[in-house]
SESE-812638 format. One line per field, with one value per residue (C-alpha): residue number from 1; chain; z negated, x negated, y negated. Coordinates in Angstrom, 1 decimal. Example, Ala and Ser with C-alpha at 12.3 -4.5 7.8 and 13.67 -1.06 7.14 Angstrom:
// residues 2
nr c(1:2) $
kette c(A:A) $
w c(-7.8:-7.1) $
u c(-12.3:-13.7) $
v c(4.5:1.1) $
END
This chain:
// residues 522
nr c(1:2:3:4:5:6:7:8:9:10:11:12:13:14:15:16:17:18:19:20:21:22:23:24:25:26:27:28:29:30:31:32:33:34:35:36:37:38:39:40:41:42:43:44:45:46:47:48:49:50:51:52:53:54:55:56:57:58:59:60:61:62:63:64:65:66:67:68:69:70:71:72:73:74:75:76:77:78:79:80:81:82:83:84:85:86:87:88:89:90:91:92:93:94:95:96:97:98:99:100:101:102:103:104:105:106:107:108:109:110:111:112:113:114:115:116:117:118:119:120:121:122:123:124:125:126:127:128:129:130:131:132:133:134:135:136:137:138:139:140:141:142:143:144:145:146:147:148:149:150:151:152:153:154:155:156:157:158:159:160:161:162:163:164:165:166:167:168:169:170:171:172:173:174:175:176:177:178:179:180:181:182:183:184:185:186:187:188:189:190:191:192:193:194:195:196:197:198:199:200:201:202:203:204:205:206:207:208:209:210:211:212:213:214:215:216:217:218:219:220:221:222:223:224:225:226:227:228:229:230:231:232:233:234:235:236:237:238:239:240:241:242:243:244:245:246:247:248:249:250:251:252:253:254:255:256:257:258:259:260:261:262:263:264:265:266:267:268:269:270:271:272:273:274:275:276:277:278:279:280:281:282:283:284:285:286:287:288:289:290:291:292:293:294:295:296:297:298:299:300:301:302:303:304:305:306:307:308:309:310:311:312:313:314:315:316:317:318:319:320:321:322:323:324:325:326:327:328:329:330:331:332:333:334:335:336:337:338:339:340:341:342:343:344:345:346:347:348:349:350:351:352:353:354:355:356:357:358:359:360:361:362:363:364:365:366:367:368:369:370:371:372:373:374:375:376:377:378:379:380:381:382:383:384:385:386:387:388:389:390:391:392:393:394:395:396:397:398:399:400:401:402:403:404:405:406:407:408:409:410:411:412:413:414:415:416:417:418:419:420:421:422:423:424:425:426:427:428:429:430:431:432:433:434:435:436:437:438:439:440:441:442:443:444:445:446:447:448:449:450:451:452:453:454:455:456:457:458:459:460:461:462:463:464:465:466:467:468:469:470:471:472:473:474:475:476:477:478:479:480:481:482:483:484:485:486:487:488:489:490:491:492:493:494:495:496:497:498:499:500:501:502:503:504:505:506:507:508:509:510:511:512:513:514:515:516:517:518:519:520:521:522) $
kette c(A:A:A:A:A:A:A:A:A:A:A:A:A:A:A:A:A:A:A:A:A:A:A:A:A:A:A:A:A:A:A:A:A:A:A:A:A:A:A:A:A:A:A:A:A:A:A:A:A:A:A:A:A:A:A:A:A:A:A:A:A:A:A:A:A:A:A:A:A:A:A:A:A:A:A:A:A:A:A:A:A:A:A:A:A:A:A:A:A:A:A:A:A:A:A:A:A:A:A:A:A:A:A:A:A:A:A:A:A:A:A:A:A:A:A:A:A:A:A:A:A:A:A:A:A:A:A:A:A:A:A:A:A:A:A:A:A:A:A:A:A:A:A:A:A:A:A:A:A:A:A:A:A:A:A:A:A:A:A:A:A:A:A:A:A:A:A:A:A:A:A:A:A:A:A:A:A:A:A:A:A:A:A:A:A:A:A:A:A:A:A:A:A:A:A:A:A:A:A:A:A:A:A:A:A:A:A:A:A:A:A:A:A:A:A:A:A:A:A:A:A:A:A:A:A:A:A:A:A:A:A:A:A:A:A:A:A:A:A:A:A:A:A:A:A:A:A:A:A:A:A:A:A:A:A:A:A:A:A:A:A:A:A:A:A:A:A:A:A:A:A:A:A:A:A:A:A:A:A:A:A:A:A:A:A:A:A:A:A:A:A:A:A:A:A:A:A:A:A:A:A:A:A:A:A:A:A:A:A:A:A:A:A:A:A:A:A:A:A:A:A:A:A:A:A:A:A:A:A:A:A:A:A:A:A:A:A:A:A:A:A:A:A:A:A:A:A:A:A:A:A:A:A:A:A:A:A:A:A:A:A:A:A:A:A:A:A:A:A:A:A:A:A:A:A:A:A:A:A:A:A:A:A:A:A:A:A:A:A:A:A:A:A:A:A:A:A:A:A:A:A:A:A:A:A:A:A:A:A:A:A:A:A:A:A:A:A:A:A:A:A:A:A:A:A:A:A:A:A:A:A:A:A:A:A:A:A:A:A:A:A:A:A:A:A:A:A:A:A:A:A:A:A:A:A:A:A:A:A:A:A:A:A:A:A:A:A:A:A:A:A:A:A:A:A:A:A:A:A:A:A:A:A:A:A:A:A:A:A:A:A:A:A:A:A:A:A:A:A:A:A:A:A:A:A:A:A:A:A:A:A:A:A:A:A:A:A:A:A:A:A:A) $
w c(-23.5:-22.8:-25.1:-23.2:-25.5:-23.9:-24.7:-26.7:-24.6:-21.3:-22.6:-23.7:-20.3:-18.6:-20.7:-19.8:-16.1:-16.5:-17.3:-14.8:-12.3:-8.8:-6.4:-6.5:-8.5:-7.4:-7.3:-10.5:-10.4:-13.0:-11.7:-13.4:-14.0:-13.6:-17.2:-17.7:-14.6:-16.0:-19.3:-17.4:-15.4:-18.6:-20.7:-18.0:-17.0:-20.2:-23.7:-26.7:-27.4:-24.0:-24.9:-28.3:-26.6:-24.2:-27.1:-28.9:-25.8:-24.6:-27.0:-25.4:-22.3:-21.6:-20.5:-17.5:-16.3:-16.8:-14.8:-12.0:-12.1:-12.1:-9.1:-7.0:-7.8:-10.0:-8.5:-4.9:-5.6:-7.4:-4.3:-2.0:-4.0:-4.1:-0.3:0.4:-2.3:-0.7:2.8:1.8:-0.8:0.6:0.4:-2.6:-2.4:-3.8:-2.9:-0.7:1.5:1.7:2.9:5.2:7.0:7.3:8.1:8.4:6.7:6.1:4.6:2.4:1.1:0.1:-1.6:-3.4:-4.5:-6.0:-7.9:-9.1:-10.4:-12.3:-14.0:-15.0:-16.5:-18.6:-20.6:-21.7:-24.4:-26.0:-29.2:-30.0:-31.5:-34.7:-35.2:-35.0:-37.4:-39.9:-39.9:-40.4:-43.5:-45.0:-43.5:-41.9:-39.7:-41.6:-38.8:-38.6:-42.0:-41.0:-41.0:-40.7:-41.5:-41.6:-38.1:-37.1:-36.9:-33.1:-33.1:-35.5:-33.5:-30.4:-31.9:-33.1:-29.7:-28.0:-30.2:-29.5:-25.8:-25.7:-27.3:-24.5:-21.9:-23.4:-23.2:-19.6:-18.5:-19.7:-16.6:-15.6:-17.8:-20.9:-19.8:-19.1:-22.6:-24.2:-22.1:-23.4:-27.0:-26.5:-25.0:-28.0:-30.4:-28.5:-28.9:-32.6:-32.6:-31.0:-33.6:-36.4:-35.0:-32.9:-35.2:-38.2:-36.5:-35.8:-39.5:-40.7:-38.3:-39.5:-43.2:-42.6:-41.4:-37.7:-37.8:-35.3:-37.2:-34.0:-32.9:-29.6:-27.5:-23.9:-22.0:-20.7:-18.1:-20.8:-22.9:-19.9:-18.9:-22.0:-25.3:-28.7:-27.9:-27.2:-25.1:-22.4:-22.6:-19.2:-15.7:-14.8:-18.0:-17.4:-13.9:-15.5:-17.7:-14.6:-13.3:-16.5:-16.5:-13.1:-14.1:-17.2:-14.9:-12.6:-12.6:-10.9:-8.1:-10.5:-10.7:-6.9:-7.2:-8.9:-6.2:-5.0:-8.5:-9.1:-8.8:-5.8:-5.1:-2.3:-4.8:-8.1:-7.4:-6.1:-8.8:-11.6:-10.5:-10.1:-13.4:-15.2:-13.5:-14.6:-18.3:-18.4:-17.1:-19.6:-22.6:-22.1:-22.2:-25.2:-27.1:-26.7:-27.9:-30.9:-31.9:-32.0:-34.2:-37.1:-36.3:-36.5:-34.1:-36.1:-39.5:-38.1:-35.5:-37.0:-38.9:-37.0:-37.4:-35.1:-31.6:-28.6:-30.2:-33.6:-33.0:-33.4:-36.9:-37.9:-36.3:-38.2:-41.4:-41.2:-40.1:-43.0:-45.4:-44.4:-44.8:-48.3:-49.3:-47.8:-50.0:-53.1:-53.5:-55.0:-52.8:-53.7:-53.2:-49.8:-48.7:-49.7:-47.8:-44.6:-45.1:-45.6:-42.5:-40.6:-41.7:-40.5:-37.2:-36.5:-37.1:-34.7:-32.2:-32.6:-31.9:-28.8:-27.5:-26.5:-23.1:-22.7:-21.0:-18.3:-17.8:-17.5:-15.0:-12.6:-11.1:-10.8:-8.9:-6.6:-5.5:-5.9:-4.7:-2.2:0.0:3.1:2.7:3.4:2.2:-1.3:-2.4:-2.7:-6.3:-7.3:-5.5:-6.7:-8.9:-12.0:-12.6:-14.0:-10.8:-12.2:-10.5:-13.7:-12.4:-11.3:-14.7:-16.5:-14.4:-14.8:-18.6:-18.8:-17.1:-19.5:-22.6:-21.6:-21.0:-24.4:-26.1:-24.3:-25.2:-28.8:-29.4:-26.9:-29.1:-27.8:-24.3:-23.8:-25.2:-22.8:-19.9:-21.1:-21.3:-17.8:-16.6:-18.1:-16.1:-13.0:-13.5:-14.1:-10.5:-9.2:-10.8:-9.0:-5.5:-4.7:-5.3:-2.4:-0.4:-1.2:-0.3:3.0:3.8:3.0:5.6:8.2:7.0:7.7:11.2:12.1:13.6:13.9:10.2:9.0:6.2:4.1:1.6:2.3:0.0:2.4:6.1:8.5:8.7:5.0:4.1:6.1:4.7:1.0:1.5:2.9:-0.1:-2.6:-0.6:-0.7:-4.5:-5.2:-3.0:-4.8:-8.2:-7.1:-5.5:-8.5:-10.8:-8.8:-8.6:-12.1:-13.7:-11.0:-11.8:-15.5:-14.5:-16.0:-13.1:-14.7:-15.2:-11.8:-10.1:-12.1:-11.1:-7.4:-7.3:-8.5:-5.4:-3.1:-4.6:-5.2:-1.9:-0.1:-1.7:-0.5:3.0:3.2:2.1:4.8:7.5:6.5:6.6:10.1:11.3:10.1:11.8:15.0:14.9:14.3:17.5:19.6) $
u c(-188.6:-187.0:-187.5:-190.0:-189.5:-188.3:-185.1:-186.3:-184.3:-185.6:-189.2:-188.8:-187.4:-190.4:-192.9:-191.1:-191.3:-195.0:-195.4:-193.0:-194.5:-193.8:-195.9:-194.4:-194.9:-198.4:-199.8:-198.9:-199.7:-198.4:-196.8:-197.3:-194.1:-193.7:-194.2:-197.1:-198.8:-198.2:-199.8:-202.8:-203.3:-202.9:-205.3:-208.1:-207.8:-206.9:-208.3:-207.3:-211.0:-211.5:-209.1:-210.8:-214.3:-213.6:-212.4:-215.6:-217.6:-215.7:-212.9:-209.8:-211.8:-211.6:-208.0:-209.3:-211.6:-208.9:-206.5:-209.1:-209.9:-206.2:-205.4:-208.4:-209.0:-206.7:-203.2:-204.2:-206.5:-203.6:-201.3:-204.1:-204.7:-200.9:-200.6:-203.5:-202.3:-198.9:-200.2:-202.6:-200.5:-201.1:-204.9:-206.8:-209.9:-208.6:-210.9:-213.1:-210.1:-209.0:-212.4:-212.9:-209.6:-209.9:-213.6:-215.6:-217.5:-220.8:-219.1:-216.9:-219.6:-221.9:-219.0:-217.6:-221.1:-221.9:-218.6:-219.3:-222.8:-221.7:-219.0:-221.5:-224.1:-221.3:-221.1:-224.7:-223.4:-221.1:-223.2:-221.5:-218.8:-220.9:-219.8:-216.2:-216.8:-218.6:-215.8:-213.2:-215.0:-216.5:-214.4:-217.6:-220.5:-223.2:-224.2:-227.7:-228.5:-227.5:-230.1:-229.0:-231.5:-234.4:-233.8:-234.3:-231.2:-231.2:-231.6:-228.7:-226.4:-227.4:-226.5:-223.1:-222.5:-223.2:-220.8:-218.1:-218.8:-218.5:-215.0:-214.0:-215.4:-213.4:-210.1:-210.9:-211.4:-207.9:-206.4:-204.2:-201.3:-203.4:-204.9:-201.5:-200.2:-203.3:-202.7:-199.1:-200.2:-203.0:-200.5:-198.2:-201.1:-202.3:-198.9:-199.1:-202.6:-201.1:-198.3:-200.9:-203.5:-201.4:-198.3:-200.5:-202.1:-198.7:-197.7:-200.8:-200.1:-196.6:-197.5:-200.2:-197.6:-198.1:-201.6:-204.2:-207.3:-209.3:-207.9:-206.1:-208.1:-207.3:-206.9:-210.1:-212.5:-215.0:-212.5:-211.1:-214.5:-216.7:-216.1:-217.7:-220.3:-223.6:-224.7:-222.2:-222.7:-224.4:-222.8:-225.0:-223.9:-220.3:-220.5:-221.9:-218.9:-216.6:-218.3:-217.5:-213.9:-213.5:-215.2:-213.0:-210.0:-211.3:-210.5:-207.1:-208.7:-209.5:-205.9:-205.8:-207.5:-204.4:-201.9:-201.5:-200.5:-197.9:-194.2:-192.7:-195.9:-194.5:-192.1:-193.8:-197.5:-197.0:-194.3:-196.5:-199.6:-197.7:-196.0:-199.2:-201.0:-198.5:-198.5:-202.3:-202.7:-200.1:-201.6:-205.2:-204.0:-201.8:-204.6:-206.9:-204.3:-203.1:-206.7:-207.4:-204.3:-205.9:-209.7:-211.8:-214.7:-217.5:-216.3:-216.0:-218.8:-221.6:-222.8:-225.9:-224.9:-221.9:-222.6:-220.8:-220.5:-218.9:-217.1:-213.7:-214.5:-215.2:-212.0:-209.8:-211.7:-211.3:-207.7:-206.5:-208.7:-206.7:-203.5:-204.5:-205.2:-201.8:-200.1:-201.8:-204.4:-207.8:-210.9:-212.2:-208.8:-208.5:-211.9:-210.8:-207.6:-209.6:-211.8:-208.8:-207.1:-210.3:-210.3:-206.7:-207.1:-210.3:-208.5:-205.8:-208.5:-210.1:-206.8:-206.3:-209.6:-207.5:-207.5:-211.3:-210.8:-208.9:-211.7:-214.1:-211.8:-211.4:-214.9:-214.9:-211.6:-212.7:-216.0:-215.9:-212.3:-212.3:-215.4:-215.1:-215.8:-219.5:-220.8:-221.5:-222.4:-219.3:-220.4:-219.6:-216.2:-214.8:-211.7:-210.7:-207.2:-206.1:-207.0:-210.1:-213.5:-215.0:-218.5:-218.9:-217.6:-220.1:-223.1:-222.1:-221.7:-225.2:-226.8:-225.1:-226.0:-229.6:-229.7:-228.1:-230.7:-233.6:-232.4:-231.8:-235.1:-237.3:-238.1:-238.5:-239.5:-236.3:-234.2:-235.9:-235.0:-231.4:-231.1:-232.5:-230.0:-227.3:-228.4:-228.5:-225.0:-223.5:-223.8:-223.3:-219.9:-218.5:-219.9:-217.5:-214.6:-215.9:-216.1:-212.5:-211.3:-213.2:-211.6:-208.3:-208.9:-209.7:-206.7:-204.3:-205.9:-205.5:-202.0:-202.5:-202.3:-198.7:-198.0:-195.1:-195.3:-196.5:-196.6:-198.5:-197.8:-200.7:-201.7:-201.5:-203.1:-206.2:-206.2:-205.8:-208.2:-210.8:-210.5:-210.8:-213.7:-215.6:-214.8:-216.3:-219.4:-219.9:-219.7:-222.1:-224.6:-224.6:-225.2:-228.2:-229.8:-229.0:-232.0:-234.2:-233.1:-233.9:-237.2:-236.2:-237.8:-237.8:-234.0:-233.5:-235.4:-233.4:-230.1:-231.1:-232.5:-229.2:-227.1:-230.1:-231.1:-227.6:-226.3:-229.2:-228.4:-224.8:-225.9:-228.2:-225.4:-223.2:-225.9:-226.7:-223.0:-222.5:-225.6:-224.3:-220.9:-222.7:-224.7:-221.6:-220.0:-223.0) $
v c(-360.5:-357.2:-354.2:-352.0:-349.1:-345.9:-344.0:-341.0:-338.6:-340.1:-340.0:-336.4:-335.5:-337.3:-335.2:-332.0:-333.0:-333.3:-329.6:-328.2:-325.8:-327.0:-325.1:-321.6:-318.4:-317.7:-321.3:-323.0:-326.7:-329.2:-332.4:-335.8:-337.8:-341.6:-342.6:-340.2:-341.7:-345.2:-344.0:-342.6:-345.9:-348.0:-345.9:-346.0:-349.7:-351.4:-351.7:-353.8:-354.2:-355.8:-358.6:-359.1:-359.0:-361.8:-363.9:-363.1:-364.1:-367.2:-368.2:-369.7:-370.4:-366.7:-367.3:-369.4:-366.6:-363.9:-366.0:-366.4:-362.7:-361.7:-364.1:-363.4:-359.8:-357.8:-358.5:-358.2:-355.2:-353.5:-354.0:-352.8:-349.7:-349.1:-349.4:-347.0:-344.6:-344.4:-344.0:-341.2:-339.5:-336.1:-336.5:-335.0:-337.2:-340.5:-343.4:-341.1:-340.3:-343.9:-345.1:-342.1:-342.5:-346.2:-346.7:-343.5:-340.6:-342.4:-345.5:-343.4:-341.2:-344.1:-346.0:-342.9:-341.8:-345.2:-345.1:-341.5:-342.2:-345.3:-343.2:-340.5:-343.0:-344.6:-341.3:-341.6:-344.0:-341.4:-341.5:-344.8:-342.6:-342.7:-346.4:-345.2:-342.4:-344.6:-347.2:-344.4:-343.3:-346.5:-349.3:-350.7:-349.6:-347.8:-345.4:-346.9:-345.3:-341.7:-339.0:-335.3:-332.5:-334.9:-336.2:-339.8:-342.0:-342.0:-338.2:-337.9:-340.0:-338.2:-334.8:-336.1:-337.7:-334.4:-332.5:-335.1:-334.9:-331.1:-331.4:-333.8:-331.4:-328.5:-330.4:-331.6:-328.0:-327.1:-328.7:-331.6:-330.4:-330.7:-334.0:-335.4:-334.5:-336.2:-339.3:-339.5:-339.2:-341.7:-344.2:-344.0:-344.4:-347.4:-349.0:-348.4:-350.1:-353.2:-353.3:-353.2:-355.7:-358.1:-357.8:-358.4:-361.4:-363.0:-362.4:-364.2:-367.0:-367.7:-367.2:-369.8:-372.3:-371.6:-373.3:-372.0:-370.8:-371.7:-375.1:-374.6:-377.1:-376.0:-379.2:-380.8:-379.4:-378.4:-376.5:-374.7:-373.3:-373.4:-371.7:-372.0:-369.3:-371.0:-368.0:-369.2:-373.0:-373.4:-373.2:-370.1:-368.3:-369.3:-367.7:-364.6:-364.4:-364.8:-361.6:-359.8:-361.0:-359.5:-356.3:-355.8:-355.8:-353.1:-349.4:-349.2:-347.1:-344.3:-343.3:-342.8:-339.5:-338.1:-339.0:-335.4:-334.4:-337.1:-336.2:-338.1:-340.1:-342.2:-343.9:-343.5:-344.4:-348.0:-348.7:-347.4:-349.3:-352.6:-352.2:-351.4:-354.3:-356.8:-355.6:-355.5:-359.0:-360.4:-358.5:-359.8:-363.4:-362.7:-361.0:-364.0:-366.4:-364.3:-363.6:-367.4:-367.9:-366.0:-365.9:-369.0:-368.3:-369.8:-368.3:-364.8:-364.6:-366.7:-363.5:-362.4:-358.8:-359.2:-357.9:-356.4:-353.0:-354.0:-357.3:-355.6:-354.5:-358.1:-359.3:-356.8:-357.4:-361.2:-361.0:-358.8:-360.7:-363.8:-361.8:-360.8:-364.4:-365.6:-362.9:-364.2:-361.4:-362.1:-362.3:-358.8:-357.4:-359.2:-357.8:-354.3:-354.8:-355.6:-352.6:-350.2:-351.6:-351.2:-347.5:-347.1:-348.9:-346.9:-343.7:-344.9:-345.8:-342.4:-340.7:-342.9:-341.4:-338.4:-340.1:-339.5:-336.1:-338.0:-340.5:-337.5:-335.8:-338.8:-338.8:-335.0:-335.2:-338.0:-336.4:-332.6:-332.2:-335.0:-334.6:-332.4:-328.7:-328.1:-331.4:-330.0:-326.4:-324.2:-323.4:-327.0:-327.2:-323.9:-324.4:-322.4:-321.0:-324.3:-326.2:-327.9:-327.8:-326.3:-325.6:-329.2:-330.3:-328.1:-329.2:-332.8:-332.2:-330.6:-333.6:-336.0:-334.0:-333.7:-337.5:-338.1:-335.9:-337.5:-340.9:-339.9:-338.1:-340.0:-343.0:-346.6:-345.5:-343.5:-346.4:-348.8:-346.4:-346.3:-350.1:-350.3:-347.6:-349.8:-352.8:-350.6:-349.3:-352.7:-353.7:-350.1:-350.1:-353.1:-352.5:-349.7:-352.1:-354.2:-351.0:-350.2:-353.7:-353.7:-350.3:-351.9:-354.6:-351.9:-350.0:-352.9:-353.4:-349.8:-349.4:-345.6:-345.2:-344.6:-347.1:-345.8:-348.7:-352.2:-355.2:-357.4:-357.5:-357.0:-360.7:-361.5:-358.2:-359.1:-362.6:-361.6:-358.7:-361.0:-363.4:-360.6:-359.1:-362.5:-362.8:-359.4:-360.0:-363.3:-361.5:-358.8:-361.1:-363.4:-360.4:-359.5:-363.0:-364.1:-362.2:-363.5:-367.1:-366.4:-364.8:-361.4:-359.5:-356.1:-356.2:-357.7:-354.8:-352.2:-353.8:-354.1:-350.5:-349.0:-349.5:-348.9:-345.5:-344.2:-345.6:-343.9:-340.6:-340.9:-341.8:-338.8:-336.5:-337.8:-337.6:-334.0:-333.1:-334.6:-332.8:-329.5:-330.2:-331.0:-327.8:-325.7:-327.1:-326.1) $
END
């Protein structure tokens, strides 16, 4: 395998290019270079924790579902986004512009608004930063015992989460130059994290005589589709995991909103997206295999305290406990080694969170800078001197902060509402992908749209787009009917209500805009 490390001089030049002023003396706009754009894509579409999580959920069988997701969704979707990004590289609205130019204003507003709302609701969980902080200090999660100034635990975590979120908003308001620098730092720190965790895993594996801690049984039909986790040992549950495997590969479209800020977008955007997509797909499979080399599923995850929020802590703890034992350390010393490495890796993870302002900026860019003038109040679309729609950012931040405080101080009722909102946003997140793929099919069929970069010709673009569209529709429909099958009707209603409510709001916005436009012509 080739050495993917960058020449230091070239990387320094790339960073310098990111902060060059390209738009004249009176209109200073920073441009994003190729490697910085790769970093931005990578940091928003990929996570080491995602690879560890799918191993926790499905063991080696996760490889099957990742391969299916990569073949039927991720690879074709990356090429589709690359083509539309290149064709509309002068547009500022990202996915909104793609869908509007390919299909129409109503379609694009509904799809983009569904995507935006799901991105906003995701931030309601910012209080989970307390788990990170606890691990940084103690080497394990003790955040459930925290009580500041006599507040409840949920109130304490909400306050800490709000403070953290305000810091993110501050850096986001500093403009794309600041965000680009943070993404570069985050990318480098993420590479360091991989060296520690994956490199440490390979070291344990070879010290152990190259024996897999989790036997590598990946031959029969059952081992290909069923893992050791009893929660996924039925066909229905396995299909539910396929949906998750597809979801974890999504997000490439978010980078499309930055096309107008990328240096030489016609060349750099498709190349960056394709390169990032290939690396991400390979890494997820590698993480599953390397984790199984050193982590026995039953030994590590049989602890009832392990869940989808803290699984990574247990993986690191077990991995470096095994390293300590292989190096001849005592059991207490090996446990301490695991806790200290957990502290270190959590600090590294915390630094990698420097990409969060970028994730906050994406939905702002797609909606408030992308929709036609007059669809939203001018107050929300006004930019500050750094080119950021700051008023929209602050209004969005206020909504998120209020929601976080209500959840933190609202008791069980508020927590129930948050859980239901989470169910709602699950399906609302993926439906816009189907919108984008459908728009791509229309995009390929429209010969009036100039296509500067094409991976698929017209015929194959329509065929591949149709297969990906059917895959996404299947995933979305199954997500909706699964709780009905399991007789969890409350969850089913919340999931179904998400796309209906938010889609209706987007439709009303589009209809009102078109009505105003018609009145102006009279």
